[in-house]
Structure formats: C-alpha cells, structure tokens
C-alpha positions in Angstrom: -63.6 -19.8 105.3 -62.9 -22.4 102.6 -60.9 -20.5 100.6 -59.1 -17.4 100.2 -58.6 -15.8 96.7 -59.3 -18.9 95.1 -56.6 -21.1 96.7 -57.1 -23.9 99.3 -57.1 -22.5 102.8 -54.6 -23.0 105.1 -54.0 -21.8 109.2 -50.8 -20.0 107.7 -52.7 -18.2 104.7 -55.7 -17.2 106.4 -52.8 -15.7 109.1 -51.3 -14.1 106.1 -54.3 -12.7 104.1 -55.6 -10.8 107.2 -52.4 -9.3 108.0 -51.7 -7.7 104.7 -55.1 -5.6 104.9 -53.7 -1.7 105.0 -56.0 1.4 105.5 -56.8 3.5 102.8 -55.2 7.3 103.2 -58.5 8.7 102.2 -60.2 7.3 105.5 -58.8 10.2 107.2 -60.3 12.9 104.7 -62.2 15.3 107.2 -64.6 15.8 104.9 -65.6 11.9 104.4 -65.6 11.6 108.2 -68.6 14.5 108.8 -65.8 17.5 110.6 -65.7 20.7 110.6 -64.1 21.9 107.1 -64.2 25.9 107.5 -61.1 26.0 109.2 -58.4 24.9 106.5 -55.6 25.4 108.2 -56.3 23.7 111.6 -57.7 21.0 109.2 -54.9 20.4 106.6 -52.9 20.0 110.5 -54.8 17.8 112.0 -56.1 15.6 108.5 -52.2 15.1 108.2 -51.6 13.8 111.3 -54.4 11.4 111.0 -52.5 10.6 107.5 -49.5 9.2 109.3 -52.0 7.6 111.9 -52.9 5.4 109.0 -49.6 5.5 107.6 -47.8 4.0 110.4 -50.8 1.3 110.5 -49.6 0.7 107.2 -45.9 0.5 107.6 -46.2 -2.1 110.3 -48.4 -4.2 108.4 -45.0 -4.7 105.9 -42.2 -4.2 108.5 -44.3 -5.0 111.7 -40.9 -7.5 112.8 -38.7 -4.2 113.1 -40.6 -1.1 111.8 -38.5 1.3 113.5 -35.7 1.9 110.3 -39.0 2.9 107.9 -40.7 5.1 110.5 -37.2 7.0 111.0 -37.8 7.9 107.5 -41.1 9.8 107.9 -41.4 13.7 108.9 -40.1 13.8 112.6 -43.1 16.0 113.8 -45.7 12.8 112.4 -43.5 10.2 113.5 -45.9 9.8 117.2 -48.4 9.6 115.1 -47.4 7.0 113.2 -46.4 4.8 116.0 -49.5 5.5 117.6 -50.8 3.8 113.7 -48.1 0.9 114.2 -49.2 -0.1 117.9 -52.7 -0.6 116.1 -51.8 -3.5 113.7 -49.1 -4.5 116.7 -52.2 -4.9 119.3 -54.3 -6.7 116.0 -51.8 -8.4 115.7 -50.8 -9.8 119.1 -54.5 -10.4 120.1 -54.9 -12.9 117.0 -51.9 -14.5 118.2 -52.7 -14.7 120.8 -49.4 -12.9 121.9 -47.1 -15.0 120.6 -46.3 -12.4 117.9 -44.8 -10.2 120.2 -45.6 -7.4 117.9 -46.1 -5.1 120.6 -42.8 -5.5 122.1 -41.2 -5.6 119.5 -42.6 -1.9 118.5 -41.9 -1.1 121.9 -38.1 -1.4 122.2 -35.5 0.2 120.7 -36.1 3.7 119.3 -39.9 2.7 119.6 -39.0 3.9 123.6 -39.1 7.7 122.9 -42.9 6.9 121.7 -44.5 4.6 124.6 -47.3 6.8 125.3 -48.3 6.9 121.8 -47.8 3.0 121.4 -50.0 2.5 124.5 -53.0 4.4 122.8 -52.5 3.0 119.4 -52.9 0.2 121.5 -56.4 1.1 122.4 -57.3 1.7 118.4 -57.5 -2.3 118.4 -59.5 -2.2 121.5 -62.4 -0.2 120.3 -63.6 -2.6 117.3 -62.7 -5.3 119.5 -64.7 -4.2 122.0 -62.6 -4.9 124.8 -62.4 -3.2 128.2 -58.9 -4.3 129.5 -55.5 -4.1 127.8 -54.9 -7.3 129.1 -51.5 -7.9 126.2 -49.6 -4.6 127.2 -46.5 -6.2 128.7 -44.0 -4.3 131.5 -45.9 -0.9 131.6 -48.4 -1.3 134.2 -49.1 2.8 134.7 -49.0 3.3 131.3 -51.3 0.7 130.0 -54.3 2.5 130.8 -53.8 4.8 127.8 -54.8 2.2 126.1 -58.6 2.9 126.8 -57.7 6.5 126.1 -57.0 5.8 122.5 -60.2 3.3 122.5 -62.6 6.4 123.2 -60.6 8.5 120.5 -61.1 6.2 118.0 -64.6 5.7 119.1 -65.4 9.1 117.9 -63.2 9.5 115.2 -64.9 6.6 113.6 -68.8 7.5 115.5 -68.3 11.0 115.6 -70.5 13.2 117.7 -73.6 10.7 118.2 -70.9 8.3 119.4 -68.8 11.1 121.8 -72.3 11.3 123.5 -73.2 7.7 124.3 -69.6 7.1 125.9 -70.3 9.7 128.0 -73.7 8.4 129.4 -72.3 5.1 130.2 -70.5 7.1 133.5 -68.9 8.0 135.8 -67.2 5.5 136.6 -62.9 5.3 136.4 -62.8 3.4 132.9 -64.8 5.3 131.5 -63.7 8.2 132.5 -60.4 7.7 131.1 -61.8 6.4 127.6 -64.4 9.7 127.7 -60.8 11.7 128.0 -59.8 10.0 124.3 -63.2 11.4 122.8 -62.3 14.4 124.3 -59.2 14.3 122.1 -60.9 13.3 118.8 -63.4 16.1 119.5 -60.5 18.3 118.7 -59.6 16.9 115.7 -64.2 16.7 114.9 -64.1 20.8 115.7 -60.9 21.9 113.5 -59.6 22.9 117.0 -62.7 25.7 116.9 -62.8 26.8 120.4 -66.0 27.9 120.2 -67.3 24.4 118.7 -65.5 22.4 121.1 -66.9 24.4 123.9 -70.5 24.1 122.5 -69.9 20.3 122.2 -68.7 19.7 125.5 -71.4 21.9 127.4 -73.9 19.3 125.4 -72.1 16.3 127.1 -73.6 15.0 130.5 -71.8 17.5 133.3 -70.0 14.6 135.0 -68.0 13.9 131.6 -67.1 17.4 131.0 -64.0 17.6 132.8 -62.7 14.6 131.1 -63.4 16.1 127.9 -61.6 18.6 128.6 -58.7 16.8 130.0 -58.4 15.2 126.2 -58.8 19.0 124.8 -55.8 20.2 126.4 -54.1 16.8 125.3 -54.9 17.0 121.7 -54.2 21.5 121.7 -50.7 21.1 122.7 -49.9 17.4 121.0 -51.3 17.8 117.7 -51.3 21.6 117.8 -53.7 24.2 116.0 -54.3 26.7 119.0 -52.9 29.9 118.8 -51.9 31.9 121.6 -54.8 33.6 121.4 -57.1 30.7 121.1 -55.0 29.0 124.2 -56.4 31.5 125.9 -60.2 31.5 124.9 -59.5 27.7 125.9 -58.2 27.7 129.4 -61.3 30.8 130.5 -63.9 28.5 128.5 -62.7 25.2 131.0 -63.6 26.7 134.0 -63.4 25.1 136.8 -62.0 22.2 135.0 -58.8 23.9 133.8 -56.8 21.4 136.1 -57.9 18.9 133.5 -57.4 20.8 130.5 -54.0 21.5 132.4 -53.2 17.9 132.7 -54.0 16.8 129.2 -51.3 19.4 128.6 -48.7 18.4 130.6 -49.4 15.2 129.0 -48.8 16.0 125.6 -45.9 18.3 126.5 -43.9 15.4 128.2 -44.5 13.2 125.1 -43.6 15.8 122.6 -40.3 16.2 124.8 -39.7 12.7 125.2 -39.8 11.7 121.8 -36.7 14.3 121.2 -38.7 16.2 119.0 -41.1 19.0 120.1 -42.9 21.2 117.5 -42.9 25.0 117.2 -46.3 24.9 118.3 -45.8 22.4 121.4 -42.8 25.1 122.7 -45.4 27.8 122.4 -48.3 26.4 124.1 -46.1 25.1 126.8 -44.4 28.7 127.9 -47.9 30.2 126.6 -49.6 28.2 129.7 -46.8 27.2 132.8 -43.8 30.0 131.5 -41.4 27.0 131.3 -39.4 24.9 128.8 -41.0 21.0 127.9 -38.1 19.5 130.0 -38.9 21.0 133.1 -42.7 19.7 132.5 -41.4 16.5 131.6 -39.7 16.9 135.0 -43.2 17.3 136.5 -45.0 14.3 134.8 -42.2 12.3 136.3 -42.4 13.6 139.6 -46.0 13.0 140.1 -45.7 9.2 139.5 -43.1 9.1 141.6 -44.5 5.5 143.7 -46.8 4.7 140.7 -45.1 3.1 137.7 -45.5 -0.5 139.0 -48.9 0.4 139.7 -50.8 -2.2 137.4 -54.8 -0.7 138.8 -56.0 1.8 137.4 -56.3 3.5 141.0 -52.3 4.1 140.1 -52.9 6.0 136.8 -56.1 8.4 138.1 -53.8 9.1 140.9 -51.0 10.2 138.3 -53.9 12.5 136.7 -54.9 13.9 140.0 -51.5 14.4 141.0 -51.0 16.8 137.9 -54.4 18.4 137.7 -53.4 20.0 140.8 -49.7 20.9 139.7 -51.6 22.4 137.0 -54.0 24.8 138.6 -51.2 25.9 140.3 -49.4 26.8 137.2 -52.5 28.3 134.9 
C-alpha cells in the first residue's frame, strides 16, 4: 500500500488506519440480512442484540486497551453481546499483531471474566473471515477455547444465511464441524426470528448427522437471546425429538453463562424454571460439575466430553 488517504504510508500509519475501522449498525438489520421480519416482537429483541454486538466491536476499536468502563455503561442484558463483539475486534488485533497487542487478554481480565464464554465465542467471529480452523491465540483457557469454533459457525450463517448453513452441514461429521454447526444453529434462531415452525423446517432439511448439533445451537440461543415463551419452549422440546439432550445442553450452556455475568434476564430465568425446574444458580453448578477434570484439557475431546456429560443431565431433567 503506497499511501493512506493521500499520505505517505508507514507501517504505524497502516496499522492505525486498519484498526480504526468500525462496523455500521445497519449490518444488524434483519430486512437487509434477509431474515424473517414477520415476527415484530422477536425481531426487535434479536435485532437489538445484534446491534449491541456491533456496538461492542466499535467500543473496542476506540478503547481496546481498557474497554470495560465503556462496556459497563451499556444496558446490563446487552453487555454479553457487546463483549462478544469487542472480542471479535480483540482477536483481529491480536492476529494482525501476532499476539503482541494482547487485546484478548485485556478484554478477558477483570470485569471481562464474567463474560468469558461470550468473549471466546466472539473470538470465533474473527476466525470466520480469516478461514482459520484452530483458535491458536486464545490464552489460558484450554477448555473454553473451542467456543471460538461455535462463534465462527454463527458468523458463517449470520452473514451467509441458510445456504451457508447447509454448506457447513455438508462438511461433517467431524468433531470440529460438529462444534461449528452448533454455532450455525444459534444463528438459525436469529434467521428465523425465533419461529419454532421455521426452525424445525430448516433443521429437517439439513443432513441428518448435523441436526442434533443444530438443536444444540437453538437451545443456547433461545435461552441466552430470548424470544421463546413457555408454549414455544414446550414446542421446541417436542420438535427436537431424539435430539432433546442436545437442545437441553445448549440451554444449560446459555443459562450458566448468563448466571456467571451476574445479569439473568427474565426470559432466561423463566426458561430455566420451565425446562429444568431449578434456579440458574443450580444450572451453573451442573455445568461446573460436568466440566470436572476437563478445565485444563486443551484438546477438542475435552470440550466434546463436557457437552456429552451435559446432554446426559439434560435428558434426565427435561
């Protein structure tokens, strides 16, 4: 690159311009994305979450060394999505600086630790355009690092729609593709604006081996992002059929992540009691117990074992 906006290019100027780039909030618009727009309440809720993801990214652009105080000014229920967006920027900054910026470590420290699951998911958004399959730069959290592949799957489908989701589902089954497909399932909840019938039809059209992982993503999205009342929750459990353990595992992940943040929205609390008849605190204990002996396992096998244990719990409780 010979110049940047008419000025002689230097290495520092190139980096400076690269990391000033912010994402326009219109990227969250469901109509522009081609998502369902015939469910206004669910659309407003889910679209708002997507806007706060973009807001978090843009906050990290301006305050990457210490984003926490600015992120703390956002509505409590939306901070997880904002941390997820901030993590995408942090991951990109670390990738392009070969880890020297330590942006991801800064974001994960202090108050960011409450959102550690979302931060790892957000890292995966950077993996999607970079076409990377292994989150090599995620520090100090061997078990959670694989959530980045889930995040990459979400980004694939959020930007590529159902066509991309089905392409992802054709790649497997492998352990890595399974994790990524679960992320596609989370995005499917947004694509369909939380419509049970639409979600069920879309999953039925996917290759059979991919369907349980898609249901796992649906379970996570419906409890973390909301958009499902009690009747819809009952319908989703029935529709998931033999994959209800996967649906429940995703729900357990979501409820535990919300509890860790200290902010449990009313819809998450209601879903927790409807599905499992316990408090979010109890669900958090279940997820921690299921991870016993796995926290320091760096291999993907540790993450898949964690999910497998939670499926057993979910089947017993649903």
